[in-house]
Each structure stands twice: as C-alpha cells, then as structure tokens.
C-alpha positions in Angstrom: 114.0 85.0 130.9 116.7 82.5 129.5 114.8 81.3 126.2 114.8 85.5 125.7 118.3 85.5 126.2 119.0 82.8 124.0 116.5 84.0 121.8 118.9 87.4 121.4 122.2 85.5 121.5 121.5 82.8 118.9 121.8 85.5 116.1 124.6 87.3 117.0 126.3 84.2 116.0 126.1 85.5 112.2 127.1 89.1 113.3 130.1 87.6 114.9 130.9 86.1 111.9 130.6 89.0 108.9 133.0 90.7 111.2 135.5 88.6 111.4 135.0 87.6 107.5 135.6 91.4 107.4 138.7 92.0 109.7 140.2 88.8 107.8 139.5 89.9 104.3 139.5 93.7 104.4 138.6 95.3 100.5 138.0 91.9 99.1 134.6 91.5 100.6 132.5 94.2 98.6 129.6 95.6 101.3 127.6 97.0 98.5 127.4 94.1 96.4 126.3 91.8 99.1 123.9 94.2 100.2 122.3 94.4 96.2 121.7 90.7 95.8 120.5 90.5 99.3 117.7 93.4 98.3 116.7 92.9 95.2 116.7 89.2 95.1 117.1 87.1 98.4 114.8 89.5 100.2 112.2 88.7 97.7 112.0 84.9 98.7 111.9 86.0 102.2 108.6 88.6 101.7 106.9 85.6 100.2 107.9 83.1 102.7 106.8 85.0 105.2 104.0 85.9 104.0 102.2 82.6 102.5 103.7 80.4 105.3 100.0 81.0 106.9 97.1 82.6 106.0 96.4 86.0 106.7 93.1 86.5 108.6 92.0 90.0 108.3 90.1 90.0 111.6 94.0 90.0 113.4 94.3 93.7 111.3 93.4 95.5 114.3 96.3 94.7 116.1 98.7 96.3 113.5 96.6 98.8 112.7 97.6 100.4 116.2 101.5 99.7 115.3 100.6 101.4 112.3 98.8 104.4 113.4 101.8 104.9 116.9 104.9 104.5 114.0 103.3 107.1 111.8 102.8 109.2 115.3 106.6 109.1 116.2 108.1 109.3 113.0 105.7 113.0 112.8 106.9 114.1 115.7 110.3 112.8 115.2 110.8 114.6 111.8 109.5 117.9 113.2 112.1 117.7 116.0 114.6 116.5 113.9 114.5 119.5 111.6 115.4 122.0 114.3 118.4 119.5 115.7 119.7 118.3 112.5 121.3 120.7 110.2 123.4 117.6 108.1 120.7 115.9 105.1 121.6 112.5 106.0 122.0 112.6 110.2 118.6 114.8 109.6 116.9 111.0 107.6 118.6 108.9 110.1 117.4 110.7 112.6 113.8 110.9 111.4 113.2 107.0 110.5 116.0 104.6 112.3 114.3 104.4 115.7 111.0 103.1 114.2 112.4 100.5 112.2 112.3 97.7 114.7 113.5 94.1 114.4 110.1 92.8 115.1 110.9 89.4 112.4 114.1 88.3 113.8 114.1 89.0 116.8 110.6 90.2 117.7 109.1 86.9 116.7 111.2 84.2 118.7 110.8 87.1 121.9 107.2 87.2 122.0 107.3 83.6 121.5 109.1 82.7 124.8 106.9 85.4 126.6 103.8 84.9 125.5 103.6 81.4 123.5 103.0 80.0 119.9 99.9 82.0 120.1 101.5 85.2 119.8 102.6 83.8 116.3 99.6 85.2 114.5 100.0 88.6 116.1 103.6 88.9 115.2 103.5 87.6 112.0 100.9 90.3 110.9 102.9 93.3 112.6 106.1 92.4 110.6 103.6 92.3 107.8 102.8 96.0 108.4 106.7 96.6 109.4 107.9 95.9 106.2 105.5 97.9 104.4 106.6 100.8 107.1 110.3 99.8 106.2 110.2 99.4 102.5 108.3 103.2 101.7 108.9 105.0 104.6 111.8 104.0 105.2 112.9 104.2 101.9 111.9 107.5 101.5 113.4 108.8 104.1 117.2 107.3 103.8 116.7 107.6 99.9 116.2 111.6 100.7 120.0 111.6 102.8 121.4 111.5 98.8 118.3 112.5 96.4 115.6 115.0 96.0 112.2 114.3 96.7 110.8 113.0 93.5 113.8 110.5 93.3 112.9 109.1 96.6 109.5 108.2 95.7 110.8 106.9 92.3 112.9 104.5 94.7 110.5 102.6 96.9 108.5 102.0 93.5 111.8 100.1 92.1 112.3 98.0 95.4 111.1 94.6 94.4 110.5 93.6 97.6 107.6 96.5 97.9 105.7 94.7 94.9 106.7 91.2 96.4 104.6 91.8 99.6 101.9 92.9 97.7 101.5 89.9 95.5 101.8 87.5 98.1 99.3 89.2 100.6 96.9 89.0 97.1 97.8 85.1 97.0 96.9 84.4 100.7 93.9 86.5 101.1 92.8 84.3 98.0 93.6 81.3 99.7 96.5 80.1 97.8 98.6 77.2 99.3 101.9 76.8 98.0 102.9 73.4 97.7 106.1 71.2 99.5 108.5 72.1 96.7 107.9 76.0 96.3 107.6 76.2 99.9 110.8 75.0 101.0 112.7 77.0 97.5 111.1 80.1 99.1 112.6 78.9 102.8 116.0 78.5 101.5 115.9 82.3 100.0 114.2 83.4 103.1 117.0 82.0 105.8 119.6 82.7 103.7 118.1 86.6 103.1 118.0 86.7 106.9 121.5 85.1 107.2 123.1 88.0 104.6 121.7 90.5 106.5 123.0 89.4 110.1 126.5 88.8 108.4 126.2 92.0 106.4 125.4 93.9 109.8 128.9 92.4 111.3 130.6 93.5 108.0 129.4 97.0 108.8 130.1 96.7 112.3 134.1 96.4 111.4 135.8 99.2 111.2 133.2 101.6 112.5 134.0 103.9 115.3 131.3 104.8 117.8 132.9 107.5 119.3 133.3 109.1 116.3 129.4 109.4 115.9 127.2 112.7 116.5 126.7 112.1 120.5 123.3 114.4 119.6 122.0 111.7 116.8 123.1 109.0 119.2 120.8 110.4 122.0 118.1 111.8 119.7 117.8 107.8 118.4 118.3 106.0 121.8 115.4 108.5 123.3 113.1 107.9 120.4 113.8 104.6 120.6 113.5 103.8 124.5 111.7 106.7 125.9 109.4 108.7 123.5 108.1 105.3 121.4 107.6 103.4 124.8 105.7 105.9 126.4 103.3 107.0 124.0 103.2 103.3 123.2 102.0 102.6 126.7 99.5 105.6 126.9 97.8 104.3 123.5 97.6 100.8 125.4 96.5 101.5 128.5 93.5 103.6 126.6 92.7 101.0 124.0 90.1 98.2 124.4 92.2 95.0 123.2 93.3 91.7 124.9 96.1 92.2 127.4 98.3 89.4 125.8 97.8 91.3 122.3 98.7 94.6 124.3 102.1 93.0 125.2 102.9 91.8 121.8 102.5 95.2 120.7 104.5 97.0 123.6 107.3 94.4 122.8 107.2 94.6 119.2 107.7 98.4 119.1 110.6 98.2 121.8 112.8 95.7 119.6 116.5 97.6 118.9 117.3 98.9 115.5 116.8 96.5 112.5 119.6 95.3 110.1 117.2 96.8 107.6 117.8 100.2 108.7 122.0 98.9 107.0 121.1 97.5 104.1 118.7 101.1 103.4 121.7 103.3 104.3 124.1 101.1 102.2 121.5 100.5 99.6 121.1 104.7 99.6 124.6 106.1 100.4 123.3 107.5 103.7 126.1 106.9 106.0 125.7 103.3 106.7 128.5 102.6 109.3 126.5 105.2 111.5 123.5 103.4 111.0 125.6 100.3 111.8 126.8 101.8 115.2 123.4 102.8 115.7 122.1 99.6 115.3 124.6 97.8 117.2 124.2 100.5 120.0 120.2 99.8 120.5 120.9 96.1 120.5 123.0 95.9 123.3 120.8 98.3 125.2 118.0 96.0 124.2 119.8 93.2 126.3 118.6 95.7 129.7 116.0 96.9 128.5 114.1 93.8 127.3 113.6 93.3 130.9 112.3 96.5 132.4 109.9 95.9 129.1 108.4 92.4 130.3 107.8 93.7 133.8 105.7 96.9 132.4 103.4 94.0 130.5 101.4 93.5 134.0 100.1 97.2 134.2 98.3 95.7 130.7 
C-alpha cells in the first residue's frame, strides 16, 4: 500500500510548484501560452515516446477494446442525462466528458505496477493509447463545443497535431520501427518535459480557483459518474467477461483513475471554464486517495 501512496504523492510535487509559481508571480505567468506550448509541441514528443518505447502487440488490443466500449457507453449515458440537468453549454460539455478522461498514464501506469507488478505494463500501455484517442477526439469535441459550433469542433480535432502524431507512431510501431538511442533520448526529454508541464499547469490553474463558487450540481454529477456509475458499469461488464483476473483488475483500476490534467489543457485551450475543470480535477484527485483502497479490495471479486 505504501508504494501506491508514494506513486500518487510523487506527482503532486510539480503541482505544488505550479501553485507557488502562480502565487508568487501572478500575471507574469501566462497560463494560455504554457497550454499552447504543451499541447501543440511538447505533447507530440510525449505521444511518440509513449507509443514507440515498446512494440505494440495487436493481441493485447482485446482489453483496451473493452475499456473503449465502457467509456463510450458512459459518455452516451452522460450526454443524455446531462442535457436534462445542465442548460449552460459549457457546463453541459464538462458534465458529459470530464469524468471519463482519467489519468491512465501518469498515475494509472505506476499504480498498476505497484498493484500487479511490471507484467501489467503492456496492458496499461495500450489502455493509455486508447485513452489518448478518447481525449483528443471525443474530449476535444465536447470541450470545443462549449465555445464553438459542431463543425468547428470537428475541425478542432483534426487541427491538433497529437492525434496525427499518435497515428504515425502506431504505424511505425506496427511496422517494427525502433528508434535509435539518440532519438529515444530526445523523445524522452520532450515527454518528461510535457508531463512535468502538465502538472505544473494544473498547479497554476489551481491558484485562485474557488471550489465553493462551482455549481454543486456539476460537482455531484461528475463525482457520481467518476466514482459510482463508471465503476458500477465497469464491474458489471468485467464480471461477465472471460478475461484473466489480472487484466480485469488492470481495467478496473484504470477506469477508477481521477480526472486527468488533460481536462485542464483542453478546457483552457477552448475556453471552457478551465478553473472549474481544475477544481473538479483537484476534488477527484483528493477523493481518489481514499477510493483507491476500496478499489483494491474489490479486485478480489474478479
């Protein structure tokens, strides 16, 4: 259990640094500039590095396909019910998609290693790959819809270089391309810079965020989807699926991850109330410190 706690707390260092930086320098730090640099440039390195660091095994794709089915089902349910609950366009966008964009990479991979060991890495890698496509397709569409029409939102998906980088990286991996040591080191530098900047940016947006000013209905809805509806649907699907218990456990833990910082990136990029999204990410991350131990106890039923 201590390894799980340290895996969670280690990433919070950079969040605290971002918070202190914004508190110290205020308007001298331009939030939007950092977002643009990260999303349009550094995350391209992260995408290539993450997808080329290990060969993609097509036989592993059954597990992430179940992950994708669960995510799509929850989004459909969320989109329908949220339409009845939220009249504000931006709140509806956040309510529809935020809860399913979980931190499957920075947090999900180390926590699964702590629980299941290194044999979990191939599965967490491909699950995170699917999550990348969810974030930069469905996620981009809904966060963009908070400020733009449907046509523009679809165009915004195509405009992002991360999606194209992921497609190219997958094709290279499938055809057996292995980056040289120099290229791999370059990609790794960009990847770690991107991950650090994401956490740093989260801390920046966290400063000045007033949780009490956020709609209680939105908070309750997001947390209900994240920690009640999504886990329940996941559990029902997995107990009725023929899969190795370890793989079921990995999928369950990955879908239990708190809201990803990527939510903040997209909300900032498309002006969809980034400080509200930051608060939601913070609340879900705080609650996750207790939820993860409940999730671990549920694993024995798989």
